[in-house]
N, C-alpha and C positions, 0 to 999 in steps of 0.2 A: 765626218761625224755621223753617228747613227741616229736615225729618226727616233724621237722619244717614245712613240707608240710601239715601234719595233723592239726597242730595248725593254719596254714593259712586257711585251709578249714573251721575250726570252726569259725575263725574270719569272714570269708566271709559269712558264714551262719548267724551269729549274725548281721553283717552289713546289709545284704539283708533283714533280718527280721525287723530290726529297720527302714529301709527305707520304707517298706510296711506299717508298723504301722504308721509312720509319714504321709504317703500319704493318707491312707485309714481309719485311725482312728483319729489321732490328727488334721489333717487339717479340716476334716468335723466338729470336735468338736469346732474348732476355728471359722469357718465361719458360721456354721449352729446353733450352740448353744452358741456362744459368750464366748468361753472358751480359750483364747489365751495361758493360762498357759500350756495347753496340748502340744502345738507346742514347747513352750520354753523347756519343760522337755524332750520330746521325741527327739526334734531337737538337744539338747545338747548331749544326749546319742548317737544318730546317728552320730553326728559330731566327737565324740571321736572314735567311732568304725570305721568311714571312715578313719580318720588319722592313726589309728592302721593298717587298711587294707593296705593303701598305704605304710606305713613304712615297714610292713612285706613283701610286694611285692618287694620293693627296696632291702631288705636284701636277699630275695630268688633269685632275679635276679643275684646278685653278687655271692651268695653261689653256685648256680647251673648253672651259665652262661646261663640263659635263654635269648633267642633272643628278640630283640626290638618288633617284631610283636606280640609275645605271651604276652609280658608285656603290650603292648598297648591294646590288647584284654581283658586282665584281668582288666585293668583300666576302659575301656569302660563298661565292665560288671558291675562294681561297681556303675556306675551312671545311669544305666537303671533299671527300676522296673523289678524284677524277674531275672535280669542279673546274679547275683552271683549264683543262683540256676541252671541256664542253663550252665554257665561256669564251674560249679563243675564237669561236665562230663569230661571236658578236664583236670582238675586237677587230677581226678582219673586215667585217662590215663597216665598222667605224672608220677604219683606215681607208677603205675604198671610198666612202662618202667624203672623207676629208680630202682625198686626192682629186675627186671630181670637183669639189668646190674651189680648189686652188687653180684648176684649169681655166 
């Protein structure tokens, strides 16, 4: 079974990637090439991943008693381009700290 924090990092990576594809591939396809279906498809995928990200964040907040500030930062990272990739540094630090406390 996968570590909950590791699975959250994977979801964050997928959500961040889908956001970038939406912004830098699908949106130009819609507005420059007249292909609105690209935004509909990529936007739907991104929407599901965003909801999964927020749901997993809420679960981890309860599971690990994360403070409100950290969770707010995690949420803000999800709505900024490249945010999840920058925030991953803090998730790796959390994971390392949790590993040390279990030893």
